[in-house]
C-alpha positions as CSV (number, residue, x, y, z in Angstrom):
1,D,-18.9,-5.3,4.1
2,S,-19.8,-7.8,1.4
3,G,-16.1,-8.5,0.7
4,Y,-15.7,-10.4,3.9
5,P,-17.4,-13.5,5.2
6,L,-19.5,-13.4,8.4
7,E,-17.5,-15.2,11.1
8,T,-17.8,-15.4,14.8
9,C,-14.8,-13.1,15.0
10,L,-15.8,-10.8,12.1
11,M,-19.3,-9.3,12.1
12,T,-20.6,-8.0,8.8
13,P,-23.5,-5.8,8.0
14,L,-26.9,-7.3,7.1
15,A,-27.8,-7.3,3.4
16,E,-31.4,-6.6,4.3
17,T,-32.7,-5.1,7.5
18,R,-36.1,-6.0,8.9
19,T,-36.2,-4.4,12.3
20,A,-35.2,-1.1,13.9
21,A,-32.4,-3.0,15.8
22,E,-31.0,-4.3,12.5
23,V,-31.1,-0.8,11.0
24,R,-29.2,0.6,14.1
25,Y,-26.7,-2.3,13.8
26,N,-26.0,-1.6,10.2
27,S,-25.7,2.1,10.9
28,S,-23.2,1.5,13.8
29,H,-21.3,-0.9,11.6
30,A,-21.0,1.7,8.8
31,R,-19.8,4.4,11.2
32,T,-17.3,2.1,12.8
33,R,-15.9,1.1,9.4
34,A,-15.6,4.8,8.4
35,V,-13.5,5.4,11.5
36,I,-11.3,2.4,10.8
37,E,-10.8,3.5,7.1
38,Q,-9.9,7.0,8.3
39,T,-7.4,5.6,10.8
40,F,-5.8,3.5,8.1
41,G,-5.5,6.6,6.0
42,V,-3.8,8.5,8.8
43,L,-1.3,5.7,9.5
44,K,-0.5,5.3,5.8
45,S,0.1,9.1,5.5
46,R,2.5,9.2,8.4
47,F,4.2,5.9,7.7
48,R,4.8,5.4,4.0
49,C,5.9,1.8,4.4
50,L,2.2,1.1,5.0
51,H,1.0,2.9,1.9
52,K,0.9,0.9,-1.3
53,S,2.9,3.5,-3.2
54,G,5.9,2.2,-1.2
55,G,5.2,-1.4,-2.2
56,A,3.8,-4.1,0.0
57,L,5.4,-5.2,3.2
58,Q,7.4,-8.3,2.2
59,Y,7.3,-10.1,5.5
60,T,5.3,-12.8,7.3
61,P,1.9,-11.8,8.5
62,E,3.2,-12.0,12.1
63,K,6.0,-9.5,11.4
64,C,3.7,-7.2,9.4
65,A,1.4,-7.2,12.5
66,K,4.3,-6.1,14.6
67,I,5.3,-3.4,12.1
68,V,1.7,-2.0,12.1
69,A,1.6,-2.1,15.9
70,C,4.8,-0.2,16.1
71,C,3.5,2.4,13.7
72,M,0.4,2.8,15.8
73,L,2.5,3.2,18.9
74,L,4.8,5.8,17.2
75,H,1.7,7.6,15.9
76,N,0.3,7.9,19.4
77,I,3.6,9.3,20.6
78,C,3.5,11.9,17.8
79,V,0.0,12.9,18.7
80,K,0.9,13.3,22.4
81,R,3.9,15.4,21.5
82,G,2.1,17.5,18.9
83,I,4.3,16.4,16.0
84,P,2.4,17.2,12.8
85,F,2.2,15.3,9.6
86,Q,4.7,16.3,6.9
87,D,2.0,15.9,4.2
88,I,-1.2,14.0,3.9
89,L,-1.6,11.5,1.0
90,E,-4.9,11.4,-0.7
91,N,-7.0,8.4,0.2
92,D,-6.4,6.6,-3.1
93,D,-7.3,3.2,-1.7
94,P,-11.1,2.9,-2.0
95,P,-12.5,0.1,-0.1
96,E,-12.9,-3.0,-2.2
97,E,-16.5,-3.6,-3.1
98,A,-16.2,-7.1,-4.5
99,V,-19.3,-9.1,-3.7
100,M,-18.4,-12.5,-2.4
101,N,-20.9,-15.3,-2.1
102,F,-19.9,-16.6,1.3
103,I,-22.0,-19.0,3.2
104,P,-21.6,-17.9,6.8
105,E,-21.2,-20.4,9.6
106,R,-24.4,-21.1,11.4
107,S,-22.8,-20.1,14.7
108,A,-21.7,-16.8,13.2
109,Q,-25.2,-16.0,12.2
110,Q,-26.4,-16.8,15.7
111,E,-23.7,-14.6,17.2
112,R,-24.8,-11.6,15.0
113,V,-28.4,-12.1,15.9
114,A,-27.6,-12.2,19.6
115,L,-25.4,-9.1,19.2
116,I,-28.2,-7.2,17.5
117,N,-30.9,-8.3,19.9
118,G,-28.8,-7.7,23.0
119,S,-27.1,-4.4,22.0
120,F,-29.2,-2.6,19.4
């Protein structure tokens, strides 16, 4: 989305589409983002330490990544064993819509064009 810069490791949607392939790319990007946002909601519901109501994780980014990975692993175990959620929190974390004026790296733009032309 527009809150993140285009980088070679982070593809963002196009602000304006000109071809059918670009429309398909943006559509695919939006569907993927929706799945990711839904996944974050599920994890935050099951593991309150990940929800902002419990405060922020006060650890290094590396340790936070390990905590999130452990929560994902435990969630998958719960799903396999049929362990239901206690209760579901409402998704009260709307995605940030801040528009940033990033100037993407030239190589990132080329990567996105190659991705669109090769896959969409």
